[in-house]
C-alpha positions in Angstrom: 0.0 0.0 0.0 0.5 1.4 -0.4 2.0 4.8 0.1 3.5 6.7 -0.1 5.0 10.1 1.0 8.5 11.2 0.2 11.4 13.0 1.8 14.1 14.3 -0.4 17.4 14.9 1.3 20.1 16.6 -0.7 23.6 15.4 0.2 26.4 17.8 -0.8 29.2 17.4 1.7 30.8 14.4 -0.1 32.3 14.9 -3.5 31.1 11.4 -4.5 27.4 12.4 -4.0 27.7 16.1 -4.7 25.4 16.0 -7.7 23.0 13.3 -6.5 19.7 13.6 -4.7 19.3 11.4 -1.6 15.7 10.4 -1.0 14.2 9.1 2.2 10.8 7.5 1.6 8.1 6.8 4.1 7.7 3.3 2.6 8.7 1.4 -0.5 6.2 -1.5 -0.9 3.4 0.2 -2.8 3.7 -0.7 -6.5 3.1 2.3 -8.6 3.1 4.6 -5.5 5.1 7.8 -4.9 8.3 5.9 -4.2 8.2 4.1 -7.6 7.2 7.2 -9.4 10.1 9.1 -7.9 12.6 6.4 -9.0 11.2 6.8 -12.5 11.7 10.6 -12.5 15.0 10.7 -10.7 16.7 7.8 -12.4 20.4 7.6 -11.6 20.4 11.1 -10.2 18.9 9.9 -6.9 19.7 7.6 -4.0 16.9 6.0 -1.9 16.3 4.8 1.6 13.0 4.3 3.5 11.6 5.2 7.0 9.0 2.4 7.2 10.0 -1.3 6.8 8.6 -3.1 3.8 6.2 -5.1 5.9 5.3 -2.0 8.1 2.3 0.2 7.9 3.0 3.8 6.8 -0.4 4.9 8.1 0.4 4.3 11.7 4.2 4.6 11.6 5.9 5.9 14.8 9.0 7.9 13.9 12.3 7.5 15.8 15.0 10.0 16.5 17.1 8.7 13.6 14.2 9.6 11.3 14.2 13.2 12.6 17.9 13.4 11.8 17.2 12.5 8.2 14.6 15.2 8.0 16.9 17.7 9.6 19.5 17.1 6.9 17.0 17.5 4.0 16.6 20.3 1.7 13.2 19.2 0.4 10.5 17.1 2.0 7.9 15.7 -0.4 4.8 14.0 1.0 1.9 12.2 -0.6 -0.6 14.4 1.1 -4.4 14.0 1.5 -3.8 12.8 5.1 -1.7 9.8 4.2 1.2 10.5 6.6 -0.3 12.3 9.5 2.9 11.8 11.5 5.1 13.8 9.0 4.3 17.3 10.2 5.2 16.4 13.8 8.4 14.8 12.6 9.3 17.9 10.6 8.7 20.2 13.6 10.6 18.0 16.0 13.6 17.8 13.6 13.9 21.6 13.3 14.2 21.1 9.5 14.1 24.1 7.2 13.4 22.0 4.2 10.8 23.1 1.6 7.6 21.0 1.7 6.3 19.6 -1.6 3.0 17.6 -1.8 3.0 15.0 -4.6 -0.8 14.9 -4.8 -1.3 18.7 -5.3 -3.9 19.3 -8.0 -5.6 15.9 -7.6 -9.4 15.9 -7.2 -9.7 13.8 -4.0 -12.3 11.2 -3.2 -14.1 11.6 0.1 -13.8 8.5 2.2 -17.5 8.2 2.5 -17.8 7.8 -1.2 -16.4 4.3 -1.0 -16.2 3.5 2.7 -12.4 3.9 3.1 -11.0 4.0 6.6 -10.8 0.3 7.5 -12.4 0.7 10.9 -9.1 0.1 12.6 -7.8 2.2 15.5 -5.4 4.8 14.1 -6.0 3.7 10.5 -8.6 6.3 9.4 -7.1 8.9 7.0 -9.7 11.5 7.7 -11.9 13.3 5.1 -10.1 12.1 1.9 -8.8 8.8 0.5 -5.1 9.5 0.0 -4.4 6.6 -2.4 -4.9 8.9 -5.5 -2.1 7.3 -7.6 -4.4 4.3 -8.3 -5.9 6.3 -11.2 -3.3 6.9 -14.0 -4.7 10.4 -14.6 -3.7 11.2 -11.0 -0.4 9.4 -11.4 0.5 11.9 -14.1 -0.1 14.7 -11.7 2.1 13.1 -9.1 4.9 12.7 -11.7 4.9 16.3 -12.7 4.9 17.4 -9.1 7.8 15.1 -8.3 9.7 16.5 -11.3 9.1 20.0 -10.2 10.2 19.2 -6.6 13.4 17.5 -7.8 14.2 20.2 -10.2 13.8 22.9 -7.6 16.1 21.0 -5.2 18.6 19.9 -7.8 18.5 22.4 -10.8 21.7 21.0 -12.3 19.8 17.8 -13.2 16.8 19.6 -14.7 17.3 18.1 -18.2 17.5 14.6 -16.8 14.3 15.0 -14.8 12.5 16.6 -17.8 13.6 13.8 -20.1 12.7 11.0 -17.6 9.3 12.6 -17.0 8.4 12.9 -20.6 9.3 9.3 -21.3 7.4 8.1 -18.2 4.3 10.1 -19.0 4.2 8.4 -22.4 4.4 5.0 -20.7 1.5 6.0 -18.4 -0.7 6.9 -21.4 0.0 3.5 -22.8 -0.7 1.9 -19.4 -4.0 3.7 -19.0 -5.2 2.4 -22.4 -4.0 -1.1 -21.5 -5.8 -1.2 -18.2 -9.1 0.0 -19.8 -8.8 -2.6 -22.5 -8.1 -5.4 -19.9 -11.0 -4.4 -17.6 -13.2 -4.1 -20.6 -12.6 -7.7 -21.6 -13.8 -9.0 -18.2 -17.6 -9.7 -18.0 -19.3 -7.1 -15.8 -20.4 -9.7 -13.2 -16.7 -10.9 -12.8 -15.2 -7.5 -12.0 -14.8 -8.1 -8.3 -11.6 -8.3 -6.3 -11.0 -9.1 -2.6 -8.2 -7.0 -1.1 -6.6 -6.7 2.3 -6.6 -2.9 2.2 -9.5 -0.8 1.1 -7.2 1.5 -0.9 -8.6 1.2 -4.5 -11.4 3.7 -4.6 -9.7 5.7 -7.3 -9.0 2.6 -9.4 -12.6 1.5 -9.0 -13.9 4.9 -10.1 -11.5 5.2 -13.1 -11.7 1.6 -14.4 -14.8 -0.1 -13.1 -13.5 -2.9 -10.8 -15.3 -3.4 -7.5 -12.9 -3.9 -4.6 -14.0 -5.7 -1.4 -12.0 -5.4 1.8 -12.8 -7.5 4.9 -10.2 -5.3 6.9 -11.7 -3.5 9.8 -13.8 -6.3 11.2 -12.9 -7.3 14.8 -13.0 -11.1 14.6 -12.2 -13.9 12.2 -15.9 -14.9 12.3 -17.0 -11.5 11.2 -14.4 -11.5 8.3 -15.9 -14.8 7.2 -19.4 -13.4 7.4 -18.5 -10.4 5.3 -16.9 -12.7 2.7 -20.0 -14.8 2.7 -22.1 -11.7 2.1 -20.0 -10.7 -0.8 -20.3 -14.2 -2.3 -24.0 -13.9 -2.0 -24.0 -10.5 -3.7 -21.7 -11.9 -6.5 -22.9 -15.4 -7.6 -19.9 -17.7 -8.4 -17.7 -16.1 -5.8 -15.2 -13.3 -6.0 -12.8 -14.0 -8.9 -9.7 -12.2 -7.7 -7.7 -11.2 -4.7 -5.0 -8.6 -3.9 -2.7 -9.0 -0.9 -1.0 -6.0 0.7 1.7 -5.8 3.3 2.2 -8.6 5.9 0.0 -7.0 8.6 -2.8 -6.6 6.1 -2.6 -10.3 4.9 -3.5 -11.5 8.4 -6.9 -9.9 8.0 -7.6 -11.8 4.9 -6.9 -15.1 6.6 -10.3 -14.9 8.2 -11.9 -15.0 4.8 -12.8 -18.4 3.3 -11.8 -19.7 -0.1 -11.6 -17.1 -2.9 -12.6 -18.3 -6.3 -10.3 -17.5 -9.2 
């Protein structure tokens, strides 16, 4: 999930990294998320490390003093925004960082959580008013990419041409991806466009491409998870044809669900 929210730290003391951008990401395990997009724009002009372990949960991450040190050394902090990383502002304040703050989702038209029930029902896991997983719609991904390009260019103007070229190439790939996804979903019978996922993070994908995502996460017992899965099978004769597994903590919630038809 996946998410997520990016800190750019420019390292200039060492000659070996003088012209490279060092990035600290909140998390790295969200395919197609801000971390992936940044690597596409930055290419070999950036170096990457993460704050949240691959199997951790960026939504409820608890920063440590070492994380504040990374923030303090940064020139630019880039976040996903839309309430994804509620801990970041506190971390920036505690670090005393003077870094510029850039929000990757600036310009995106957000979905309200009540539009598709996002929030999971887990303590500390509600994002607030808006669903922050906006990169799930390729149209929004293109907005992220241009914001990332602008943030990197402002922090590292000497590499502007590299970031511009990488962005142009990647936007073309995103256009092709958008067409491919629409064609792929269009080939699936309407009654089979249902997916069980451990994390209710696909509202933007659902709205853009017409797949229905069902998440049992947020229930308090295995029995309730099974009940909800049974309800979904009743609503979709023949079972739910697909599943998507998130991080390790999320996968545990799906274990309460019975068999999933493929």
